[in-house]
VOBA-1610 file (N, C-alpha, C; in pm, whole numbers, padded with zeros to 5 digits, always signed):
BEGIN
Met-00859-03632+02622Met-00831-03552+02548Met-01009-03519+02469Glu-01060-03380+02504Glu-01165-03314+02481Glu-01168-03251+02338Asp-01229-03287+02247Asp-01245-03229+02097Asp-01243-03070+02130Lys-01136-02997+02098Lys-01212-02840+02034Lys-01079-02799+01931Ile-01108-02679+01903Ile-00988-02643+01790Ile-00964-02489+01875Asn-00833-02513+01838Asn-00756-02414+01889Asn-00643-02342+01802Phe-00672-02213+01784Phe-00563-02152+01689Phe-00512-02033+01789Leu-00361-02007+01766Leu-00320-01887+01815Leu-00208-01874+01738Ala-00185-01758+01686Ala-00121-01716+01587Ala-00044-01568+01679Lys+00102-01553+01655Lys+00127-01427+01735Lys+00248-01393+01699His+00298-01258+01625His+00399-01267+01585His+00448-01122+01534Glu+00531-01058+01605Glu+00584-00896+01622Glu+00386-00853+01625Lys+00362-00743+01582Lys+00228-00718+01614Lys+00095-00791+01576Trp+00038-00903+01533Trp-00019-00923+01452Trp-00052-01104+01586Thr-00160-01082+01603Thr-00199-01167+01721Thr-00366-01230+01642Ala-00392-01364+01631Ala-00475-01391+01600Ala-00508-01545+01725Val-00627-01543+01770Val-00720-01641+01822Val-00798-01716+01789Lys-00808-01795+01757Lys-00968-01870+01722Lys-00982-01988+01811Lys-01103-02017+01883Lys-01078-02089+01999Lys-01238-02174+01938Met-01253-02281+01993Met-01431-02356+01990Met-01396-02488+02075Asp-01490-02538+02169Asp-01484-02626+02207Asp-01597-02727+02115Ile-01563-02859+02125Ile-01670-02939+02040Ile-01733-03013+02136Asp-01858-03047+02127Asp-01915-03155+02241Asp-01992-03201+02108Glu-02118-03295+02164Glu-02250-03366+02065Glu-02335-03263+02019Ser-02340-03155+02095Ser-02414-03044+02011Ser-02355-02983+01888Thr-02243-02944+01903Thr-02141-02903+01820Thr-02191-02973+01647Glu-02262-02857+01598Glu-02302-02896+01453Glu-02178-02905+01374Lys-02131-02975+01259Lys-02058-02955+01143Lys-02008-02826+01087Ile-02137-02777+01107Ile-02137-02672+00962Ile-02047-02536+01070Asp-02082-02547+01195Asp-02000-02430+01285Asp-01822-02467+01285Ile-01817-02582+01235Ile-01678-02628+01304Ile-01597-02613+01145Ala-01671-02646+01042Ala-01617-02599+00894Ala-01642-02384+00896Arg-01728-02345+00949Arg-01725-02198+00993Arg-01593-02169+01041Leu-01544-02221+01176Leu-01462-02166+01238Leu-01321-02223+01182Leu-01300-02329+01088Leu-01187-02360+01022Leu-01187-02220+00875Ile-01269-02189+00827Ile-01294-02117+00745Ile-01238-01973+00767Ser-01274-01973+00872Ser-01217-01806+00975Ser-01070-01850+01005Ile-01020-01925+01030Ile-00882-01950+01016Ile-00823-01913+00904Arg-00857-02022+00767Arg-00816-01995+00662Arg-00772-01858+00606Glu-00874-01771+00670Glu-00932-01663+00553Glu-00826-01535+00660Thr-00780-01581+00789Thr-00729-01537+00864Thr-00570-01505+00795Val-00521-01632+00804Val-00401-01702+00714Val-00409-01627+00624Asn-00466-01609+00511Asn-00487-01605+00373Asn-00432-01441+00409Glu-00499-01394+00511Glu-00496-01229+00484Glu-00302-01164+00510Lys-00249-01279+00582Lys-00143-01198+00647Lys-00025-01287+00561Ile-00061-01411+00488Ile+00058-01491+00419Ile+00108-01418+00321Phe+00073-01329+00249Phe+00170-01256+00134Phe+00278-01121+00211Glu+00255-01137+00348Glu+00330-01051+00401Glu+00471-01116+00436Tyr+00472-01254+00418Tyr+00595-01326+00477Tyr+00683-01352+00324Phe+00605-01325+00206Phe+00709-01343+00109Phe+00768-01255+00046Asp+00789-01130+00123Asp+00842-00991+00060Asp+00999-00999+00061Glu+01029-01103+00157Glu+01214-01093+00146Glu+01255-01208+00090Asp+01183-01265-00005Asp+01205-01415-00087Asp+01172-01367-00220Phe+01079-01311-00264Phe+01013-01267-00359Phe+00968-01129-00388Asp+00977-01075-00572Asp+00957-00930-00549Asp+00786-00904-00586Leu+00731-00896-00479Leu+00577-00899-00475Leu+00566-00796-00595Gln+00614-00674-00591Gln+00602-00559-00683Gln+00581-00609-00814Lys+00662-00678-00885Lys+00696-00732-00953Lys+00541-00848-01013Ile+00530-00920-00873Ile+00375-01000-00920Ile+00306-00929-00901Glu+00244-00811-00837Glu+00126-00722-00837Glu+00131-00662-01001Asn+00233-00614-01047Asn+00262-00577-01199Asn+00199-00691-01293Ile+00218-00788-01287Ile+00229-00907-01380Ile+00060-00905-01354Val-00029-00893-01198Val-00168-00930-01186Val-00241-00847-01269Ser-00192-00726-01240Ser-00232-00571-01315Ser-00258-00578-01485Asp-00118-00642-01524Asp-00124-00684-01692Asp-00235-00781-01717Leu-00244-00858-01625Leu-00333-00960-01676Leu-00482-00987-01660Val-00514-00848-01570Val-00670-00837-01519Val-00714-00707-01476Pro-00746-00672-01600Pro-00789-00508-01621Pro-00910-00499-01504Asp-00893-00395-01496Asp-01013-00315-01382Asp-01146-00286-01451Gly-01240-00291-01390Gly-01375-00277-01395Gly-01437-00446-01411Lys-01572-00468-01426Lys-01653-00580-01449Lys-01610-00700-01536Leu-01596-00797-01494Leu-01538-00889-01595Leu-01651-01007-01669Thr-01659-01025-01796Thr-01747-01124-01853Thr-01662-01262-01763Glu-01799-01360-01819Glu-01661-01507-01833Glu-01638-01523-01896Glu-01604-01497-02038Glu-01538-01480-02098Glu-01370-01395-02089Lys-01383-01340-02036Lys-01273-01232-02027Lys-01202-01294-01895Ile-01240-01335-01805Ile-01232-01452-01632Ile-01152-01559-01781Ala-01190-01632-01820Ala-01166-01751-01874Ala-01037-01744-01974Glu-01020-01594-02024Glu-00922-01533-02107Glu-00825-01489-01977Ile-00815-01485-01884Ile-00740-01426-01786Ile-00654-01500-01740Leu-00757-01665-01676Leu-00664-01771-01675Leu-00618-01852-01802Lys-00656-01848-01908Lys-00531-01931-02005Lys-00430-01852-01980Lys-00450-01705-02024Lys-00340-01648-01989Lys-00204-01668-01868Leu-00300-01674-01764Leu-00195-01708-01658Leu-00124-01826-01637Lys-00196-01925-01681Lys-00133-02044-01749Lys-00046-02060-01808Ser-00046-01967-01877Ser+00061-01962-02038Ser+00238-01962-01974Pro+00291-02023-02053Pro+00461-01989-02039Pro+00476-01879-02019Gly+00457-01767-02109Gly+00539-01641-02134Gly+00506-01587-01982Val+00384-01594-01933Val+00366-01541-01796Val+00459-01587-01692Thr+00473-01685-01684Thr+00625-01816-01621Thr+00760-01706-01631Lys+00718-01653-01768Lys+00903-01657-01813Lys+00934-01481-01760Lys+00797-01446-01732Lys+00838-01316-01664Lys+00887-01302-01485Leu+00898-01423-01467Leu+00888-01477-01300Leu+00996-01487-01277Glu+01048-01442-01192Glu+01225-01461-01169Glu+01268-01557-01033Gly+01439-01625-01080Gly+01434-01737-01004Gly+01469-01904-01080Asp+01509-01925-00998Asp+01510-02092-01097Asp+01372-02136-01067Lys+01365-02287-01096Lys+01220-02390-01154Lys+01170-02291-01023Leu+01207-02376-00876Leu+01119-02404-00759Leu+01115-02231-00733Lys+01182-02135-00730Lys+01168-02008-00698Lys+01036-01923-00790Lys+01035-01954-00914Lys+00896-01968-01017Lys+00826-02043-00989Glu+00804-02169-00942Glu+00698-02226-00930Glu+00618-02158-00830Ile+00703-02131-00716Ile+00619-02073-00594Ile+00572-01912-00618Ala+00656-01875-00699Ala+00611-01687-00743Ala+00446-01697-00817Lys+00481-01844-00903Lys+00313-01828-01021Lys+00248-01877-00892Gln+00252-01933-00778Gln+00122-01978-00718Gln+00090-01866-00627Ile+00223-01753-00580Ile+00130-01642-00517Ile+00090-01585-00641Leu+00115-01562-00768Leu+00065-01495-00853Leu-00067-01548-00889Thr-00094-01659-00884Thr-00219-01759-00928Thr-00322-01679-00797Glu-00279-01655-00697Glu-00377-01654-00581Glu-00436-01496-00590Arg-00306-01418-00592Arg-00318-01275-00613Arg-00435-01249-00783Val-00416-01330-00865Val-00522-01321-00989Val-00666-01353-00955Leu-00671-01473-00884Leu-00814-01492-00808Leu-00851-01422-00740Gln-00751-01358-00691Gln-00820-01227-00576Gln-00897-01125-00641Lys-00784-01101-00763Lys-00836-00987-00788Lys-00963-00962-00891Ile-00975-01120-01011Ile-01140-01112-01047Ile-01211-01198-00937Lys-01203-01211-00857Lys-01321-01191-00727Lys-01377-01327-00788Leu-01330-01415-00787Leu-01344-01571-00811Leu-01350-01593-00676Lys-01479-01617-00553Lys-01507-01650-00418Lys-01452-01845-00423Thr-01425-01795-00291Thr-01379-01939-00255Thr-01492-01944-00113Leu-01465-02066-00050Leu-01547-02071+00107Leu-01503-01934+00136Asp-01626-01863+00225Asp-01608-01708+00323Asp-01658-01738+00454Ala-01627-01741+00499Ala-01702-01678+00650Ala-01821-01597+00688Lys-01827-01549+00606Lys-01983-01432+00636Lys-02085-01510+00550Thr-02026-01568+00427Thr-02161-01635+00340Thr-02208-01775+00443Ile-02103-01835+00498Ile-02142-01962+00570Ile-02221-01867+00720Asp-02185-01739+00819Asp-02284-01703+00860Asp-02388-01708+00851Lys-02433-01643+00722Lys-02536-01625+00656Lys-02607-01738+00647Tyr-02586-01842+00616Tyr-02635-01978+00620Tyr-02676-02050+00725Ile-02583-02033+00853Ile-02616-02095+00929Ile-02679-02026+01046Arg-02764-01898+00999Arg-02860-01790+01055Arg-02978-01825+00973Lys-03031-01811+00867Lys-03101-01867+00797Lys-03152-01993+00808Lys-03053-02101+00851Lys-03120-02233+00922Lys-03153-02245+01074Glu-03098-02201+01145Glu-03153-02135+01243Glu-03285-02116+01277Met-03282-01963+01140Met-03424-01904+01176Met-03524-02009+01129Glu-03496-02089+01028Glu-03592-02199+00962Glu-03607-02333+01078Lys-03535-02338+01136Lys-03525-02444+01233Lys-03642-02348+01378Ala-03622-02215+01382Ala-03727-02153+01510Ala-03884-02157+01442Phe-03867-02160+01331Phe-03985-02101+01303Phe-04114-02258+01277Lys-04025-02362+01270Lys-04097-02476+01266Lys-04113-02559+01410Asn-04029-02509+01499Asn-04071-02523+01652Asn-04209-02440+01691
//
């Protein structure tokens, strides 16, 4: 079997396809970039599938309470993360222990998105790959 990555998602009107054939000339950074792209695609859709079991509006309200609009200082971000971890925030969530744990994870994801703490993203990796290719071209 040859090396490759195939990601296919189809549910109702949503379709996502990501593919890559991998050979000896494929750079690892290109593989990482595709995997990040798959993660981004999944992350964009994932919350839609929680709406039947979790009160996403309530979670969004807690996010709004925790994260003020506007530019955030490092101190403010630290304060937000401290509040996020507090038992008081957990008490605002509904359900048994396991359901609250998942709701807290959803809340954490949404807070991180709102405070714009960046994780790996495909656009930045693309810029890096282009820069690397240009540097390689100039050396030759």
